N, C-alpha and C positions, 0 to 999 in steps of 0.2 A: 740817406736815400736808399742804400742797400738794405738797411734794417727794415725800412718801411716796405720794400718790395717783398722781402722774406716774410714779414709779418702778414702781408696780404695773401701770399701763397699759402701760409699756414692756415689762415682764416678760411680759405677756399675748402680745405680738407677737414674743417671742424665738423663735428656731428651736428652742431646747431645750424650750420649752413645746409647740411643734407636734409634735415627735417627737425623742427623744434620739438616734435613729439619724443625724440630720443633724449632730449635734455630736460624736458618738462614733464613731471608726473601727470598722468591722464586726468587726475582729479583736481589739478591746479590750473586756473586760467593762465594763459601765456603772459598776459599783461602783468599779473601779480608775480609770476616767476621772474620775468625780466627785471622788474623793479627790485626784487629780492637779491638778484645777482649783483646789482649796482650798490646794494646796501650791505656792508660787511656783517651786519647783525641780522640780516633778513633772510638768510639761507633757509632756516627752519620754517619760516612763514611761507617761503616759496616752495616748500616740499623737498628741499635738498638737504642732505646731511653729509657734508664732505668728509671723506676719510673713514666713514663708519664701516667696520668689518673689512677694511682694506689692509693689505700687507705692505710692508716697507718696499720701496722701489729696489729692483734687482738689476736695473739697466747698467749700472756701473760696477757690478760684481765680477770676480774672476770667472764664475760659472758662465755668465752671459758673454764675456769676452771670448770664451771658447766657442759659444754658439755663433758669434759673429764670424769667426774663422770658418765654421762649417757653411754658413750662408755665403761667404765669399767664393767658396768652391761649388756648392750645390746649385745655386741659382743660375750662374752662367752655364753650368753643365746641362741643366734642365732646358735652357733655351737652345743650346748648341746642338743637342742630339736631334730634335725634330727639324731644326734648320738645315743640318747637314744632309738629311735624307730628302730635303725639299730643293736641293740645289740641282742645277742642270748637269753637273758632273756626276751625279748619282746614276749608276747604270739602269736603275728602274724608272728614271724620270720620263722616258718616252711612253711608258704605260699609262701615266696619269696626266700627261701634258695636255691632252685634249679637254680636260676639265678646267683648265686655267684660262683666264681672260687677261687682256692687256691692262696693266696697272699704271699708277702714276707716281710711285714712290721708288726712287733710286734705280729705275730701269727694271724693276722686278715685275713678274706676272702677279696677278691677284687671284686668290681662290674663292670664288663665289659659286662653287658647284652646288652648295646647299640651296634648294629652291626658295625656302622661306627666308634665308639670309639674303639671297639675291633680290627678292621682292622688297624686303625691308630697306636694303641699301639703296635700291632704285627709287623708293618713295620718299627718302629723306628730304630732297629738295622741295617736294610738294608739301611736306609737313612744315618746313620752314616758311613756305609761302602762306599756308593757312594760319600759322602762328602770328604772322603780321596782319593778314587780311581780317580775320575774325574779330580780334580786339578793336581794330579800327572801325569795323562795321558797327560794333557795339557803341562806340563813341558817337557815331552818326545817329544811331537809334536813340541815344540819350538826348540828342539835340531835338529830335522830332517828338520824343515822348519824355520830357523832363519830369522829375519828381517835384511836385508843387507842395511846398510847405507853408504853413502859416507864419507870418512875421514873428521872429523871435523863437521859433520852434527849434529844438535841438535836433541834430542829425542822428542822434541815438534814441530819439523818442519812439514810442510804439508806432505812431503814424508815419514817421519817416522810414521806419523799418518796413512797414507794410508797403509803402510807396516804392522802396528799393526792391523789395521782393517782386512786386508787380512788374517793375521795369525790367529786371533781369530775366524773370521767367518768361515774359512775353517775347523777349528777344531769343532766348534759348529755344523756345518752342518753334518760333519762326525759322531760325537758322537750322534747327534739327530737321524740320521738314525739307528744307533745301538740301541738307546733307544726305538724307535718305534717298531723295530723288537722284542726286548726282552720283552717289556711290552705287546704288542698287537698281536704279531705273524702275521698271514695273514690279520688281521684287520688293520694293518699298511698301507696296500694298500688302504683301504677305506679312511683313514685319508689323505694319500697322494693325493687321487683323490679329496677330498673336498678342500684341500689346493690349488690344481691346478685350480679347478673351481672358487674358490674365487679370485685367482690371475687374471684369465681371466676377471672377473667382473671389477676389478680395472683397468686393463691395456688395455682392448679392447673396452669397451663401451665409448660413448661420456662423457665428463667431468660432465655435468649436470645430467646424468643418474646414475653416480657411487654411490652417497650416497643412493638414493632410492633403487637401485638394490642391494646394499650391505646389507641394512637392511632387504629387502624381502628375499634374499637368506639365510642369517644367521638365521633369525627367523624361516624360513621354516625348516632348518637343526636342529635347537634347538628343535623344536616340533616333527618333524617326526623321528629323530634318537631315541627318547624315545618311541614313539608310535609303531615303527616298530622294536624295540629291537635291535638297532644298525645295521640295514640294513644287514640282514643275506644273505650270498651268494645264498643260496637255494631259497630265496624269489625272487631274480633277475632271476634265471634260470627258475622259474615257469612262468615268464612273456614271455619267448621265446616260440613261437609256435612249437610244435613237437620236443621239446628238447630231445636229446637222453639220455638214462639212464646213460651212462658213464659221461655225463656232470653233471647230478644230483648227481652222486656218488662223482665226483670231488668237487662239491659245498659243499656237506655234509662234506667231508674230510677237506676242507678249513675252514668251520665253526667250526671245532673241534680243529684247530691249533690257539688257541687264546692267547698264551703267558702267562706272569705272571698275567696280569689283564684281565680276560676273558670278562669283560663288559666295553669295551673301552669308550662307549658313556656316562657312568656315570660321568666321569671326563672331558669329552671333552668340557663342557660348558666354562671352563676357557680359552681354546684355541679359542673358538668362539670370545671372547673379543679381542684376539690378531689379529684375522682375520679382525674384524671390524676396529681396530686401524690402521692396515697397509693400508687398502683400503681408509679410510678417510684421513690419513696422506698423502697418495699418491695423492688423489684428491685435497687436500688443497695446496700441494706443487706446483701444476700447476698454482694456483692463486697468489702465492707469488713470484713474480719476484724480483731479487735483494735481496734475503733474507738470503744469506750465512753469516756466522759470519765475514768473512773477509770484505765483502761488507758493513756490519753494523759497521765495525771498532771495532770488539770485539776480544778478545784473545780466539781463538778456544780451547786452552788447559785449559782455566779457565772460562768456561761458567757458568752462573747461571742456576738453575734448570728450570726456565721459558724459558730461551733461548735453553736449551737442548731439551725441549719438543716442543717448538713452532717454532724453526728454522729448516726447512727441510734440509736434506743432499742433495748432488747433485743427479740428476735424475738417474744416473748410479748406485747409491746405492740401488735403488728399484728393484733389480734383484730378480729372483725367488730363487736363492741360499741364498741370504741374508734374504729373507722373510721366507724361510724354516728354516734357522738357528734360526731366531727370534721366530718363532712359536713353535719350539721344543727345545728351550734352556733348557738344562737338569735341573738346579736347580729350575727353576720356572715353569716347564712344567705341573706338576700334580696339583698344588694348588696355584700358584702365590707366592708372590704378583705380581700385574699386572704392567708391564712396557710398556710404549708406544714404537712404532717402532722407532720414532725419537730419543728418549732417549737412547734406546738400541744401535743404530748405533753410537751415539755421545760417549757413554761410551766405546764402542769397539775401537773407534778411539783414544780417550784420556782417560786414567784411571782417575776416579773421585778423586779429592783431599781429599774427605771425607773418603776414605778408608785408614785407618791407622791401623797398627798391634795392638797397644794397645787398640783401640776402638773395633776392631773385637774380640780380646780375651775377653774383658769385656762383649761384646754382647753374646759371646758363653757361658760364665758363667751364664749370665742371662737366657739363653735358658735352661740350666741344672736346674736352680732354679725353673723355670716354670714347667718343667717336674716333678720335685720332688713335687711341690705343687699339681699337678694333681694326682700323685700317692697317696699323703696323703688324698685328698678328696675321691678318689675311694675306699680307704681302710677303711675309717671311716664314710662314708655317702653313704647309699645304696638307694638313691632316685630313680634311674632308675630301680633297681630290684623291689622295692616296687610298682612302677607305672606299670611295665610290668606284675606283678602278678594279675592285675585287682582286687585290694582289695575292701573291703567294706569301702568306704571313711567315712561312718557315724561312724565308730569305731575310727576314728582319730579326734582329736580336731582341731578347726580352726587354732591354732598356728602351729600344726604339719603339716597340709595340706599346709599352706602358706609357711612355711620355707622349706619343702621338695620341693615345686615348685621353691622357691627362689634358692636353691642349684642346682636344675636341670638346671636352666638357667645358673648358673656358670659352671656346667659341660659342657654344650654346648659351653660356652665361652672358656673353657680350651681345649676342643677337637679341636677347630679351632685355638686357639692361639699357641699350641705346634707345629703342622706341619708348620704353617705360619712362625713362628720364626726359626724353623730348616731349612726350605728351604731358607729363607732370609740369614741366617748365611752361608749356603752353597754358595749362590751367592756372599756374601762378601768375603769369602775365595777365590772364583774364580775370583774376581776382578770387579764385577758388584754390584752397590749399588741401589737396588730397594727400593720403599717406604715401610715404616713400616705399617703393616695392623692394629694393635691394639695399639692405643695410651693410652687409660685408661682402668682400670678394669671396668667390666660391672657394678659394684656397684657405680662407681664414675661418674654417669651421672644423670642429673636432667632435661635436656632439650631434647625434641624429635628431634629438628633440630640438636642440637649439638651431640646427640647420633649417628645420621646417619653419621656425619663427622668423628667420632672417631672409629666407628665399621667398620671393613673391609675398611680401609681408602683408600687403592689403588683403590678399586672398586668405592668408592664414588668419587674419583678424576676422574676416568674413565667416570662415568656417567655425571659428570660435564662437561668434555671436549667434549664428543661425543653425549650427549643427551640434557642436561639442557641448556647449552649456545647456541647451534645451534637452540633450540626451542625458544630462547629469554629470558630465565631466568624467574624471577618473579618480579612483580610490583603490589602492592596492593593499589595504590593511587586512582584509579577509579573503578567503578563497572565492567566495561568491562575488564580492565586489570587484575582485581582480578579473574574474571572467567577464563580468559586465563591462568593465573598463576596456578590456581587449576588444569586445564587440563594438564599443563606442569608437575606438581608434580605427577598427576595420570599416565602420560605416563612413567615417570622415574620409579615409584615404581611398576607399572604393569610389566614393563620389568624386574625389579629386581625379582619379584615374578616368572615370567615365566622362567627366567634364572636359578633360584634355582630348579624349578620342574614344570611340567605341572600339576597343582593341584588347584582345586577350593578353597581349604582352604587357600592357599598362596595368591590367588587373594583377598580373604576377608581380609587377613592381610594387603595387600597393600592399600586397601581402608580405613581400620582403621587407618593406619599410617598417610595418608593424612588428614583424618578427625581430628586426634589428633594434626596435625600441626596447624590447623586453630585457636583454642583457644589461643595457644601460640603467633601466629602472631597477632591476634586481641588484646591480652593483651599488646603487644609491642607498638601498635598504641594508645591504650586507656590510657596507663600509661607510657609515655615516660620518660626516665631517666632525661632529662633536666628540667622537671617540678618539680622534687623532689630533685634538687641539694641542697636545704637548709635543707632537712630532709633525709640524707643518711641512717640512721638507720631504720627509718620507711619504706623507700623504699626497703631496704634489707629484712625486715621482710615480706613485702607484696610480694616480688618476691619469697621468700621462701615458703609462703603458696601456691602460684600458682605452684611452682616447685613440691611440694608434690602431688598435683593433677596430674601433668604431669607424675610423676613416677608411680602412680597408673594406669594411662592410658597406659603407655608403658608396664607395667607388663601384663595388660589385652591383649594388641595387640600381645605380644610375646608368651603368653600362647596359643592364637588362632593359630598363625603361626607355632610355633615350640614346643608346649608343650601339645598337645592333642585336639586342636580345640575349636569350639564354646561351645561344651558341657562342656569341662573342665573349661572354663572361667565362665560359668553359675554356675557350681558346687562350684567353689571357692567363688564367691560373695554370693551365697545363704548360704554357710557355715559361712561366716563372719557376716551375718545379722541374723543368726539363734541363738537366745538366748543371754543371757547376756555375756557368755564367748566369743562368736564371736565378739560382739560389743566392749567388753573390749580389746580384742586383736587388733582389727582394730584401736581403739583409741590409744593404746600404740604404734602400728606400725607407725601411723601418727606422733606421738611425736618423735619417734626414727628417722624417715625420716627427720623431721624438723631439728633435731640436726645434722644429717649426712649431709644434704644439706648446712647448715651453714658452716660446715667444707669444703665442696666442693667449696663453694664460696671463702673461704679464701685461699685454695690451688691455685685457679686461680689468686687471688690477689697477692699471693707470686710470681707467674710466671710473672705477670705484673710488679712487682717491679724489676724484673731482665730484663725487656725489652722483655718478651716473651708473645705473644698473640696468643694462639692456636685456638681461636674461637670455642671451644668445651669443 
């Protein structure tokens, strides 16, 4: 019994439970990979090569026993320091007490002073309600609009697939219209207008003009919808010469009918990504003649993820109704994860083999555990409240400042992780398998390049498909190609910055990220692995030293972008070099980071021994 429970707990935290994309190569259909795992001789057929290029396990070596001792001291210390300054007995407690609210855990107050976090936390019951109601309504829809198949016809036949597509899309479009009205009220008309204009860009302009026009239109919307506060109706009426007062009154009334989310444009940036995806998928569809699964001699009911994303559906599927259903698909509408149009249509036609009841249940349990972790941190660590109270930072030690900043970054991670996981869980329950957004904990990263691959992973894959690859990717073999590659990286991260918000601070963040890429890329060329094959331990230690520097640079960049700006970064580093206590803490932190990164290395080697290479 005990072994069974422990085995179940371990299965909850397996990569395959999180997302089958992590354990199945993108070019291999999941069904084939699953069959290969059950066949001891089928690993190669399933795209897996266990143990290839992996090192021997170090978990039971004297070196790692020493690291475990460091962990036993460092991790409790990291939790204790911010907890201690969050206690009522701390003399500075009255200064930030007003930012705390009544909690439910062990008599503690809860820190929901971050407005975005407070909104997310307050909406979680509504998300759970929709998670139950929307799939139930789809079942009712199926009763009134069943898929009618000829006697003896297979459920995976082309006719059955088209019938399933029609059934799902018709419901998604219907529910999407209700969702827009409920969430945005009269502003739903603005969203509908933007969707229609974007659709005209894709379908009415010459093929060569579509990509450029798509980017110009959507970047214009991305910037102006925030500058003009969501395009208020009254603003448009003022543009009309001699507009009657009755029209102004109507516009004012419509501006006040905003639905449940009165600022629709705050979350519309995620929809912008879907608009661009549809337009570019449509444009590329016209370039790929003979690209259907049947013409490629593929099983359309068991496509690999690469084929689902890269193989366009028939042109008739690029209708406005299908496009509207995709753009407003309820589980992913507000925050993602991001699914491409081609993948959405493919999964509407054929249910993904990766959606299994047992895996979905385990994923749901993992969502609840993440939610509980967030509640624990908010009840015992008041980093946001302390920061919002504009404290005298000179009264805090460098260790307290650094660890409060460290946990503030984790709170940002949690407030994004919780809704992303809940919305993905909702999609899985509804029969759609979008990519997992967060692969690793924010603490389990040592590479700037790899961090970008694992944080908001669906957005990373989106930028890869629609920006990075079309611009030519990267190549640092010559001076000219290196300069072009840097421009490509700048284009990607400046778009990411503008997509988050029209803010100069975020632009600085994007430049810092690209600047911090360069030392890592240069180190890869100066110290290639193949030249150190005879000295693997020395190479691992060298890489770890470089990774410590990487982590310090990533912390600095994220403090600038999301933790208080350039001034906050300067204050942090000045505090670390102010006096013996600051330097001692920085030295101890670097030692702890060195030990932690060695463990991160071994985690990835463990994955390699299982045939899994996540490249992050």
